[in-house]
N, CA, C, O and the ligand as a Tripos MOL2 file, in Angstrom:
@<TRIPOS>MOLECULE
protein
  253   251    64     0     0
PROTEIN
NO_CHARGES

@<TRIPOS>ATOM
      1 N          61.9200   78.4140  -45.6210 N.3       1 MET1
      2 CA         61.8080   77.0650  -45.0160 C.3       1 MET1
      3 C          61.7190   77.2060  -43.5050 C.2       1 MET1
      4 O          62.6590   77.6720  -42.8610 O.2       1 MET1
      5 N          60.6000   76.8060  -42.9510 N.am      2 LYS2
      6 CA         60.4800   76.9370  -41.5120 C.3       2 LYS2
      7 C          60.5770   75.5850  -40.8200 C.2       2 LYS2
      8 O          60.2300   74.5520  -41.3930 O.2       2 LYS2
      9 N          61.0380   75.6080  -39.6230 N.am      3 ASP3
     10 CA         61.1530   74.3860  -38.8370 C.3       3 ASP3
     11 C          59.8440   74.1610  -38.0950 C.2       3 ASP3
     12 O          59.4960   74.9550  -37.2210 O.2       3 ASP3
     13 N          59.1060   73.1000  -38.4180 N.am      4 PRO4
     14 CA         57.7850   72.9170  -37.8030 C.3       4 PRO4
     15 C          57.8300   72.6280  -36.3170 C.2       4 PRO4
     16 O          56.8000   72.7130  -35.6480 O.2       4 PRO4
     17 N          58.9700   72.2950  -35.7910 N.am      5 THR5
     18 CA         59.0300   71.9590  -34.3730 C.3       5 THR5
     19 C          59.5660   73.1100  -33.5290 C.2       5 THR5
     20 O          59.6450   72.9850  -32.3070 O.2       5 THR5
     21 N          59.9310   74.2130  -34.1430 N.am      6 SER6
     22 CA         60.6510   75.2510  -33.4120 C.3       6 SER6
     23 C          59.8040   75.9360  -32.3400 C.2       6 SER6
     24 O          60.3460   76.4640  -31.3690 O.2       6 SER6
     25 N          58.4820   75.9310  -32.5080 N.am      7 ASP7
     26 CA         57.6360   76.6440  -31.5560 C.3       7 ASP7
     27 C          57.1160   75.7540  -30.4300 C.2       7 ASP7
     28 O          56.3680   76.2190  -29.5690 O.2       7 ASP7
     29 N          57.5000   74.4980  -30.4300 N.am      8 LEU8
     30 CA         56.9740   73.5840  -29.4280 C.3       8 LEU8
     31 C          57.8820   73.5430  -28.1960 C.2       8 LEU8
     32 O          59.0970   73.7230  -28.2850 O.2       8 LEU8
     33 N          57.2590   73.3040  -27.0620 N.am      9 GLY9
     34 CA         58.0460   73.1350  -25.8430 C.3       9 GLY9
     35 C          58.9050   71.8950  -25.9300 C.2       9 GLY9
     36 O          58.5630   70.9400  -26.6270 O.2       9 GLY9
     37 N          60.0160   71.9070  -25.2270 N.am     10 GLU10
     38 CA         60.9640   70.8050  -25.3610 C.3      10 GLU10
     39 C          60.4310   69.5060  -24.7880 C.2      10 GLU10
     40 O          60.8360   68.4260  -25.2170 O.2      10 GLU10
     41 N          59.5250   69.5990  -23.8220 N.am     11 ASP11
     42 CA         59.0460   68.3670  -23.1950 C.3      11 ASP11
     43 C          57.6820   67.9300  -23.7380 C.2      11 ASP11
     44 O          57.0480   67.0430  -23.1670 O.2      11 ASP11
     45 N          57.2290   68.5390  -24.8270 N.am     12 ILE12
     46 CA         55.9750   68.1320  -25.4460 C.3      12 ILE12
     47 C          56.2630   67.6820  -26.8720 C.2      12 ILE12
     48 O          56.8160   68.4410  -27.6680 O.2      12 ILE12
     49 N          55.8960   66.4730  -27.1860 N.am     13 SER13
     50 CA         56.1490   65.9920  -28.5380 C.3      13 SER13
     51 C          55.1110   66.5840  -29.4920 C.2      13 SER13
     52 O          54.0020   66.9140  -29.0720 O.2      13 SER13
     53 N          55.4630   66.7190  -30.7620 N.am     14 PRO14
     54 CA         54.5110   67.2560  -31.7430 C.3      14 PRO14
     55 C          53.2310   66.4420  -31.8160 C.2      14 PRO14
     56 O          52.1590   66.9940  -32.0650 O.2      14 PRO14
     57 N          53.3310   65.1330  -31.6020 N.am     15 ASP15
     58 CA         52.1370   64.2950  -31.6740 C.3      15 ASP15
     59 C          51.1670   64.5800  -30.5280 C.2      15 ASP15
     60 O          49.9510   64.4970  -30.7010 O.2      15 ASP15
     61 N          51.7070   64.9130  -29.3680 N.am     16 GLU16
     62 CA         50.8440   65.1530  -28.2060 C.3      16 GLU16
     63 C          50.1730   66.5130  -28.2700 C.2      16 GLU16
     64 O          49.0060   66.6520  -27.9020 O.2      16 GLU16
     65 N          50.9000   67.5110  -28.7340 N.am     17 ALA17
     66 CA         50.3510   68.8570  -28.7980 C.3      17 ALA17
     67 C          50.6860   69.4930  -30.1440 C.2      17 ALA17
     68 O          51.6200   70.2870  -30.2510 O.2      17 ALA17
     69 N          49.9220   69.1400  -31.1570 N.am     18 PRO18
     70 CA         50.1830   69.7260  -32.4730 C.3      18 PRO18
     71 C          49.8800   71.2200  -32.4720 C.2      18 PRO18
     72 O          49.0710   71.7040  -31.6810 O.2      18 PRO18
     73 N          50.5330   71.9280  -33.3550 N.am     19 ALA19
     74 CA         50.3150   73.3650  -33.4610 C.3      19 ALA19
     75 C          49.7020   73.6770  -34.8200 C.2      19 ALA19
     76 O          49.9650   72.9950  -35.8100 O.2      19 ALA19
     77 N          48.8910   74.7080  -34.8470 N.am     20 CYS20
     78 CA         48.2850   75.1490  -36.0910 C.3      20 CYS20
     79 C          49.3690   75.4740  -37.1100 C.2      20 CYS20
     80 O          50.3180   76.2000  -36.8160 O.2      20 CYS20
     81 N          49.2160   74.9300  -38.3050 N.am     21 GLU21
     82 CA         50.2260   75.1190  -39.3460 C.3      21 GLU21
     83 C          50.2940   76.5760  -39.7970 C.2      21 GLU21
     84 O          51.3170   77.0160  -40.3220 O.2      21 GLU21
     85 N          49.2280   77.3130  -39.5980 N.am     22 TRP22
     86 CA         49.1820   78.6950  -40.0790 C.3      22 TRP22
     87 C          49.5910   79.6940  -38.9960 C.2      22 TRP22
     88 O          50.4860   80.5090  -39.2220 O.2      22 TRP22
     89 N          48.9490   79.6470  -37.8200 N.am     23 CYS23
     90 CA         49.2170   80.6790  -36.8130 C.3      23 CYS23
     91 C          50.0970   80.1780  -35.6720 C.2      23 CYS23
     92 O          50.5760   80.9770  -34.8670 O.2      23 CYS23
     93 N          50.3150   78.8630  -35.5920 N.am     24 GLY24
     94 CA         51.2340   78.3380  -34.5950 C.3      24 GLY24
     95 C          50.6330   78.1100  -33.2250 C.2      24 GLY24
     96 O          51.3370   77.6990  -32.3030 O.2      24 GLY24
     97 N          49.3260   78.3710  -33.0720 N.am     25 ASP25
     98 CA         48.6830   78.1270  -31.7860 C.3      25 ASP25
     99 C          48.6340   76.6340  -31.4730 C.2      25 ASP25
    100 O          48.5170   75.8090  -32.3790 O.2      25 ASP25
    101 N          48.7230   76.2980  -30.2090 N.am     26 SER26
    102 CA         48.5750   74.9030  -29.8150 C.3      26 SER26
    103 C          47.1590   74.4330  -30.0970 C.2      26 SER26
    104 O          46.1960   75.1700  -29.8900 O.2      26 SER26
    105 N          47.0390   73.1910  -30.5750 N.am     27 LEU27
    106 CA         45.7170   72.6500  -30.8840 C.3      27 LEU27
    107 C          45.1660   71.7960  -29.7550 C.2      27 LEU27
    108 O          44.1300   71.1510  -29.9160 O.2      27 LEU27
    109 N          45.8420   71.7850  -28.6160 N.am     28 ALA28
    110 CA         45.4010   70.9600  -27.5010 C.3      28 ALA28
    111 C          43.9830   71.3220  -27.0630 C.2      28 ALA28
    112 O          43.2120   70.4540  -26.6560 O.2      28 ALA28
    113 N          43.6440   72.6110  -27.1490 N.am     29 ASN29
    114 CA         42.3100   73.0700  -26.7600 C.3      29 ASN29
    115 C          41.6130   73.7920  -27.9090 C.2      29 ASN29
    116 O          41.0250   74.8570  -27.7220 O.2      29 ASN29
    117 N          41.6860   73.2040  -29.0870 N.am     30 ALA30
    118 CA         41.0600   73.8130  -30.2600 C.3      30 ALA30
    119 C          39.9060   72.9420  -30.7290 C.2      30 ALA30
    120 O          40.1170   71.9910  -31.4820 O.2      30 ALA30
    121 N          38.6820   73.2540  -30.2900 N.am     31 PRO31
    122 CA         37.5300   72.3970  -30.6110 C.3      31 PRO31
    123 C          37.1750   72.3830  -32.0850 C.2      31 PRO31
    124 O          36.5510   71.4360  -32.5620 O.2      31 PRO31
    125 N          37.5680   73.4320  -32.8240 N.am     32 ASN32
    126 CA         37.2020   73.5070  -34.2370 C.3      32 ASN32
    127 C          38.3620   73.1480  -35.1530 C.2      32 ASN32
    128 O          38.3940   73.5480  -36.3170 O.2      32 ASN32
    129 N          39.3030   72.4000  -34.6280 N.am     33 ARG33
    130 CA         40.4910   72.1330  -35.4370 C.3      33 ARG33
    131 C          40.1650   71.3510  -36.7000 C.2      33 ARG33
    132 O          39.2260   70.5560  -36.7440 O.2      33 ARG33
    133 N          40.9590   71.5990  -37.7090 N.am     34 ARG34
    134 CA         40.7980   70.9340  -38.9980 C.3      34 ARG34
    135 C          42.0980   70.2170  -39.3370 C.2      34 ARG34
    136 O          43.1890   70.7200  -39.0710 O.2      34 ARG34
    137 N          41.9620   69.0370  -39.9280 N.am     35 THR35
    138 CA         43.1330   68.3070  -40.3850 C.3      35 THR35
    139 C          43.0230   68.1050  -41.8900 C.2      35 THR35
    140 O          41.9850   67.6970  -42.4100 O.2      35 THR35
    141 N          44.1080   68.3980  -42.5640 N.am     36 ARG36
    142 CA         44.1370   68.2150  -44.0070 C.3      36 ARG36
    143 C          45.1720   67.1330  -44.2990 C.2      36 ARG36
    144 O          46.3360   67.2630  -43.9200 O.2      36 ARG36
    145 N          44.7510   66.0770  -44.9650 N.am     37 THR37
    146 CA         45.6850   64.9970  -45.2810 C.3      37 THR37
    147 C          45.6860   64.7300  -46.7750 C.2      37 THR37
    148 O          44.6770   64.9000  -47.4590 O.2      37 THR37
    149 N          46.8210   64.3160  -47.2550 N.am     38 TRP38
    150 CA         46.9340   63.8970  -48.6510 C.3      38 TRP38
    151 C          48.1280   62.9710  -48.7440 C.2      38 TRP38
    152 O          48.9410   62.8820  -47.8240 O.2      38 TRP38
    153 N          48.2230   62.2660  -49.8980 N.am     39 VAL39
    154 CA         49.3240   61.3310  -50.0870 C.3      39 VAL39
    155 C          50.2930   61.9050  -51.1200 C.2      39 VAL39
    156 O          49.9020   62.3230  -52.2100 O.2      39 VAL39
    157 N          51.5560   61.9090  -50.7390 N.am     40 GLU40
    158 CA         52.5850   62.4420  -51.6260 C.3      40 GLU40
    159 C          53.7520   61.4700  -51.6170 C.2      40 GLU40
    160 O          54.3110   61.1690  -50.5630 O.2      40 GLU40
    161 N          54.1170   60.9810  -52.7940 N.am     41 ASP41
    162 CA         55.2100   60.0120  -52.9050 C.3      41 ASP41
    163 C          55.0010   58.8050  -52.0010 C.2      41 ASP41
    164 O          55.9520   58.2780  -51.4230 O.2      41 ASP41
    165 N          53.7360   58.3670  -51.8820 N.am     42 GLY42
    166 CA         53.4460   57.1680  -51.1080 C.3      42 GLY42
    167 C          53.3990   57.3780  -49.6110 C.2      42 GLY42
    168 O          53.1950   56.4220  -48.8630 O.2      42 GLY42
    169 N          53.5830   58.6140  -49.1500 N.am     43 GLU43
    170 CA         53.5230   58.8740  -47.7120 C.3      43 GLU43
    171 C          52.3690   59.8150  -47.4020 C.2      43 GLU43
    172 O          52.0850   60.7440  -48.1580 O.2      43 GLU43
    173 N          51.7130   59.5610  -46.2840 N.am     44 VAL44
    174 CA         50.6160   60.4270  -45.8710 C.3      44 VAL44
    175 C          51.1790   61.7140  -45.2820 C.2      44 VAL44
    176 O          51.9670   61.6860  -44.3360 O.2      44 VAL44
    177 N          50.7710   62.8230  -45.8450 N.am     45 GLN45
    178 CA         51.1610   64.1250  -45.3270 C.3      45 GLN45
    179 C          49.9800   64.6770  -44.5430 C.2      45 GLN45
    180 O          48.8270   64.4670  -44.9200 O.2      45 GLN45
    181 N          50.2650   65.3790  -43.4600 N.am     46 ARG46
    182 CA         49.1780   65.9010  -42.6490 C.3      46 ARG46
    183 C          49.5010   67.3110  -42.1290 C.2      46 ARG46
    184 O          50.5860   67.5730  -41.6100 O.2      46 ARG46
    185 N          48.5320   68.1920  -42.2870 N.am     47 LEU47
    186 CA         48.6390   69.5290  -41.7140 C.3      47 LEU47
    187 C          47.4330   69.7450  -40.8280 C.2      47 LEU47
    188 O          46.3210   69.3460  -41.1730 O.2      47 LEU47
    189 N          47.6500   70.3770  -39.6840 N.am     48 GLN48
    190 CA         46.5470   70.6300  -38.7690 C.3      48 GLN48
    191 C          46.3950   72.1230  -38.5190 C.2      48 GLN48
    192 O          47.3720   72.8690  -38.4620 O.2      48 GLN48
    193 N          45.1440   72.5320  -38.3710 N.am     49 PHE49
    194 CA         44.8210   73.9530  -38.2130 C.3      49 PHE49
    195 C          43.8240   74.1110  -37.0750 C.2      49 PHE49
    196 O          43.0710   73.1860  -36.7720 O.2      49 PHE49
    197 N          43.8170   75.2900  -36.4390 N.am     50 CYS50
    198 CA         42.9100   75.4750  -35.3060 C.3      50 CYS50
    199 C          41.4660   75.6910  -35.7770 C.2      50 CYS50
    200 O          40.5300   75.4390  -35.0180 O.2      50 CYS50
    201 N          41.2760   76.1500  -37.0110 N.am     51 ASP51
    202 CA         39.9160   76.2660  -37.5390 C.3      51 ASP51
    203 C          39.9460   76.4480  -39.0540 C.2      51 ASP51
    204 O          41.0130   76.4850  -39.6660 O.2      51 ASP51
    205 N          38.7670   76.5610  -39.6420 N.am     52 ASP52
    206 CA         38.6660   76.6860  -41.0870 C.3      52 ASP52
    207 C          39.3880   77.9170  -41.6140 C.2      52 ASP52
    208 O          39.9730   77.8860  -42.6960 O.2      52 ASP52
    209 N          39.3460   79.0020  -40.8470 N.am     53 ALA53
    210 CA         39.9480   80.2530  -41.3160 C.3      53 ALA53
    211 C          41.4470   80.0850  -41.5380 C.2      53 ALA53
    212 O          41.9890   80.5780  -42.5270 O.2      53 ALA53
    213 N          42.1140   79.3920  -40.6260 N.am     54 CYS54
    214 CA         43.5600   79.1930  -40.7650 C.3      54 CYS54
    215 C          43.8530   78.2570  -41.9380 C.2      54 CYS54
    216 O          44.8000   78.4860  -42.6910 O.2      54 CYS54
    217 N          43.0550   77.2160  -42.0940 N.am     55 LEU55
    218 CA         43.2380   76.2990  -43.2120 C.3      55 LEU55
    219 C          43.1300   77.0700  -44.5240 C.2      55 LEU55
    220 O          43.9420   76.8960  -45.4340 O.2      55 LEU55
    221 N          42.1130   77.9230  -44.6020 N.am     56 ARG56
    222 CA         41.8760   78.6840  -45.8250 C.3      56 ARG56
    223 C          43.0060   79.6780  -46.0830 C.2      56 ARG56
    224 O          43.4140   79.8880  -47.2250 O.2      56 ARG56
    225 N          43.5050   80.2850  -45.0070 N.am     57 SER57
    226 CA         44.5680   81.2750  -45.1630 C.3      57 SER57
    227 C          45.8340   80.6270  -45.7340 C.2      57 SER57
    228 O          46.4810   81.1840  -46.6200 O.2      57 SER57
    229 N          46.1720   79.4640  -45.2240 N.am     58 LEU58
    230 CA         47.3770   78.7890  -45.7290 C.3      58 LEU58
    231 C          47.1630   78.3670  -47.1630 C.2      58 LEU58
    232 O          48.0520   78.5280  -47.9990 O.2      58 LEU58
    233 N          45.9990   77.8320  -47.4550 N.am     59 ARG59
    234 CA         45.7200   77.3730  -48.8160 C.3      59 ARG59
    235 C          45.7830   78.5550  -49.7900 C.2      59 ARG59
    236 O          46.3600   78.4450  -50.8720 O.2      59 ARG59
    237 N          45.1940   79.6700  -49.4010 N.am     60 ASP60
    238 CA         45.2240   80.8450  -50.2700 C.3      60 ASP60
    239 C          46.6460   81.3360  -50.4920 C.2      60 ASP60
    240 O          46.9860   81.7910  -51.5840 O.2      60 ASP60
    241 N          47.4790   81.2450  -49.4570 N.am     61 SER61
    242 CA         48.8420   81.7480  -49.5600 C.3      61 SER61
    243 C          49.6890   80.8850  -50.4870 C.2      61 SER61
    244 O          50.7370   81.3250  -50.9590 O.2      61 SER61
    245 N          49.2450   79.6680  -50.7480 N.am     62 GLN62
    246 CA         50.0320   78.7600  -51.5850 C.3      62 GLN62
    247 C          49.6310   78.8510  -53.0490 C.2      62 GLN62
    248 O          50.2940   78.2770  -53.9130 O.2      62 GLN62
    249 N          48.5510   79.5670  -53.3330 N.am     63 GLU63
    250 CA         48.1040   79.6200  -54.7280 C.3      63 GLU63
    251 C          48.8230   80.7100  -55.5190 C.2      63 GLU63
    252 O          48.5610   80.8850  -56.7090 O.2      63 GLU63
    253 ZN         45.4620   78.7580  -36.5010 Zn       64 ZN64
@<TRIPOS>BOND
     1     1     2 1
     2     2     3 1
     3     3     4 2
     4     3     5 am
     5     5     6 1
     6     6     7 1
     7     7     8 2
     8     7     9 am
     9     9    10 1
    10    10    11 1
    11    11    12 2
    12    11    13 am
    13    13    14 1
    14    14    15 1
    15    15    16 2
    16    15    17 am
    17    17    18 1
    18    18    19 1
    19    19    20 2
    20    19    21 am
    21    21    22 1
    22    22    23 1
    23    23    24 2
    24    23    25 am
    25    25    26 1
    26    26    27 1
    27    27    28 2
    28    27    29 am
    29    29    30 1
    30    30    31 1
    31    31    32 2
    32    31    33 am
    33    33    34 1
    34    34    35 1
    35    35    36 2
    36    35    37 am
    37    37    38 1
    38    38    39 1
    39    39    40 2
    40    39    41 am
    41    41    42 1
    42    42    43 1
    43    43    44 2
    44    43    45 am
    45    45    46 1
    46    46    47 1
    47    47    48 2
    48    47    49 am
    49    49    50 1
    50    50    51 1
    51    51    52 2
    52    51    53 am
    53    53    54 1
    54    54    55 1
    55    55    56 2
    56    55    57 am
    57    57    58 1
    58    58    59 1
    59    59    60 2
    60    59    61 am
    61    61    62 1
    62    62    63 1
    63    63    64 2
    64    63    65 am
    65    65    66 1
    66    66    67 1
    67    67    68 2
    68    67    69 am
    69    69    70 1
    70    70    71 1
    71    71    72 2
    72    71    73 am
    73    73    74 1
    74    74    75 1
    75    75    76 2
    76    75    77 am
    77    77    78 1
    78    78    79 1
    79    79    80 2
    80    79    81 am
    81    81    82 1
    82    82    83 1
    83    83    84 2
    84    83    85 am
    85    85    86 1
    86    86    87 1
    87    87    88 2
    88    87    89 am
    89    89    90 1
    90    90    91 1
    91    91    92 2
    92    91    93 am
    93    93    94 1
    94    94    95 1
    95    95    96 2
    96    95    97 am
    97    97    98 1
    98    98    99 1
    99    99   100 2
   100    99   101 am
   101   101   102 1
   102   102   103 1
   103   103   104 2
   104   103   105 am
   105   105   106 1
   106   106   107 1
   107   107   108 2
   108   107   109 am
   109   109   110 1
   110   110   111 1
   111   111   112 2
   112   111   113 am
   113   113   114 1
   114   114   115 1
   115   115   116 2
   116   115   117 am
   117   117   118 1
   118   118   119 1
   119   119   120 2
   120   119   121 am
   121   121   122 1
   122   122   123 1
   123   123   124 2
   124   123   125 am
   125   125   126 1
   126   126   127 1
   127   127   128 2
   128   127   129 am
   129   129   130 1
   130   130   131 1
   131   131   132 2
   132   131   133 am
   133   133   134 1
   134   134   135 1
   135   135   136 2
   136   135   137 am
   137   137   138 1
   138   138   139 1
   139   139   140 2
   140   139   141 am
   141   141   142 1
   142   142   143 1
   143   143   144 2
   144   143   145 am
   145   145   146 1
   146   146   147 1
   147   147   148 2
   148   147   149 am
   149   149   150 1
   150   150   151 1
   151   151   152 2
   152   151   153 am
   153   153   154 1
   154   154   155 1
   155   155   156 2
   156   155   157 am
   157   157   158 1
   158   158   159 1
   159   159   160 2
   160   159   161 am
   161   161   162 1
   162   162   163 1
   163   163   164 2
   164   163   165 am
   165   165   166 1
   166   166   167 1
   167   167   168 2
   168   167   169 am
   169   169   170 1
   170   170   171 1
   171   171   172 2
   172   171   173 am
   173   173   174 1
   174   174   175 1
   175   175   176 2
   176   175   177 am
   177   177   178 1
   178   178   179 1
   179   179   180 2
   180   179   181 am
   181   181   182 1
   182   182   183 1
   183   183   184 2
   184   183   185 am
   185   185   186 1
   186   186   187 1
   187   187   188 2
   188   187   189 am
   189   189   190 1
   190   190   191 1
   191   191   192 2
   192   191   193 am
   193   193   194 1
   194   194   195 1
   195   195   196 2
   196   195   197 am
   197   197   198 1
   198   198   199 1
   199   199   200 2
   200   199   201 am
   201   201   202 1
   202   202   203 1
   203   203   204 2
   204   203   205 am
   205   205   206 1
   206   206   207 1
   207   207   208 2
   208   207   209 am
   209   209   210 1
   210   210   211 1
   211   211   212 2
   212   211   213 am
   213   213   214 1
   214   214   215 1
   215   215   216 2
   216   215   217 am
   217   217   218 1
   218   218   219 1
   219   219   220 2
   220   219   221 am
   221   221   222 1
   222   222   223 1
   223   223   224 2
   224   223   225 am
   225   225   226 1
   226   226   227 1
   227   227   228 2
   228   227   229 am
   229   229   230 1
   230   230   231 1
   231   231   232 2
   232   231   233 am
   233   233   234 1
   234   234   235 1
   235   235   236 2
   236   235   237 am
   237   237   238 1
   238   238   239 1
   239   239   240 2
   240   239   241 am
   241   241   242 1
   242   242   243 1
   243   243   244 2
   244   243   245 am
   245   245   246 1
   246   246   247 1
   247   247   248 2
   248   247   249 am
   249   249   250 1
   250   250   251 1
   251   251   252 2
@<TRIPOS>SUBSTRUCTURE
     1 MET1         2 RESIDUE 1 A MET
     2 LYS2         6 RESIDUE 1 A LYS
     3 ASP3        10 RESIDUE 1 A ASP
     4 PRO4        14 RESIDUE 1 A PRO
     5 THR5        18 RESIDUE 1 A THR
     6 SER6        22 RESIDUE 1 A SER
     7 ASP7        26 RESIDUE 1 A ASP
     8 LEU8        30 RESIDUE 1 A LEU
     9 GLY9        34 RESIDUE 1 A GLY
    10 GLU10       38 RESIDUE 1 A GLU
    11 ASP11       42 RESIDUE 1 A ASP
    12 ILE12       46 RESIDUE 1 A ILE
    13 SER13       50 RESIDUE 1 A SER
    14 PRO14       54 RESIDUE 1 A PRO
    15 ASP15       58 RESIDUE 1 A ASP
    16 GLU16       62 RESIDUE 1 A GLU
    17 ALA17       66 RESIDUE 1 A ALA
    18 PRO18       70 RESIDUE 1 A PRO
    19 ALA19       74 RESIDUE 1 A ALA
    20 CYS20       78 RESIDUE 1 A CYS
    21 GLU21       82 RESIDUE 1 A GLU
    22 TRP22       86 RESIDUE 1 A TRP
    23 CYS23       90 RESIDUE 1 A CYS
    24 GLY24       94 RESIDUE 1 A GLY
    25 ASP25       98 RESIDUE 1 A ASP
    26 SER26      102 RESIDUE 1 A SER
    27 LEU27      106 RESIDUE 1 A LEU
    28 ALA28      110 RESIDUE 1 A ALA
    29 ASN29      114 RESIDUE 1 A ASN
    30 ALA30      118 RESIDUE 1 A ALA
    31 PRO31      122 RESIDUE 1 A PRO
    32 ASN32      126 RESIDUE 1 A ASN
    33 ARG33      130 RESIDUE 1 A ARG
    34 ARG34      134 RESIDUE 1 A ARG
    35 THR35      138 RESIDUE 1 A THR
    36 ARG36      142 RESIDUE 1 A ARG
    37 THR37      146 RESIDUE 1 A THR
    38 TRP38      150 RESIDUE 1 A TRP
    39 VAL39      154 RESIDUE 1 A VAL
    40 GLU40      158 RESIDUE 1 A GLU
    41 ASP41      162 RESIDUE 1 A ASP
    42 GLY42      166 RESIDUE 1 A GLY
    43 GLU43      170 RESIDUE 1 A GLU
    44 VAL44      174 RESIDUE 1 A VAL
    45 GLN45      178 RESIDUE 1 A GLN
    46 ARG46      182 RESIDUE 1 A ARG
    47 LEU47      186 RESIDUE 1 A LEU
    48 GLN48      190 RESIDUE 1 A GLN
    49 PHE49      194 RESIDUE 1 A PHE
    50 CYS50      198 RESIDUE 1 A CYS
    51 ASP51      202 RESIDUE 1 A ASP
    52 ASP52      206 RESIDUE 1 A ASP
    53 ALA53      210 RESIDUE 1 A ALA
    54 CYS54      214 RESIDUE 1 A CYS
    55 LEU55      218 RESIDUE 1 A LEU
    56 ARG56      222 RESIDUE 1 A ARG
    57 SER57      226 RESIDUE 1 A SER
    58 LEU58      230 RESIDUE 1 A LEU
    59 ARG59      234 RESIDUE 1 A ARG
    60 ASP60      238 RESIDUE 1 A ASP
    61 SER61      242 RESIDUE 1 A SER
    62 GLN62      246 RESIDUE 1 A GLN
    63 GLU63      250 RESIDUE 1 A GLU
    64 ZN64       253 GROUP 0 **** ****
């Protein structure tokens, strides 16, 4: 179980500077970023990645 906020600076909110769910890089300057959304228990879940490769890596790791 990882803490999704642990790698963020204290004065930057997760909404302002999201980090790649796979490699942890800041997405502030990621032109190829990908967002994956789905609905679970009536709530929208969202994961963001710096590019397709990271999205694919996380997806593969969950199978
Ligand atoms: Zn990444």
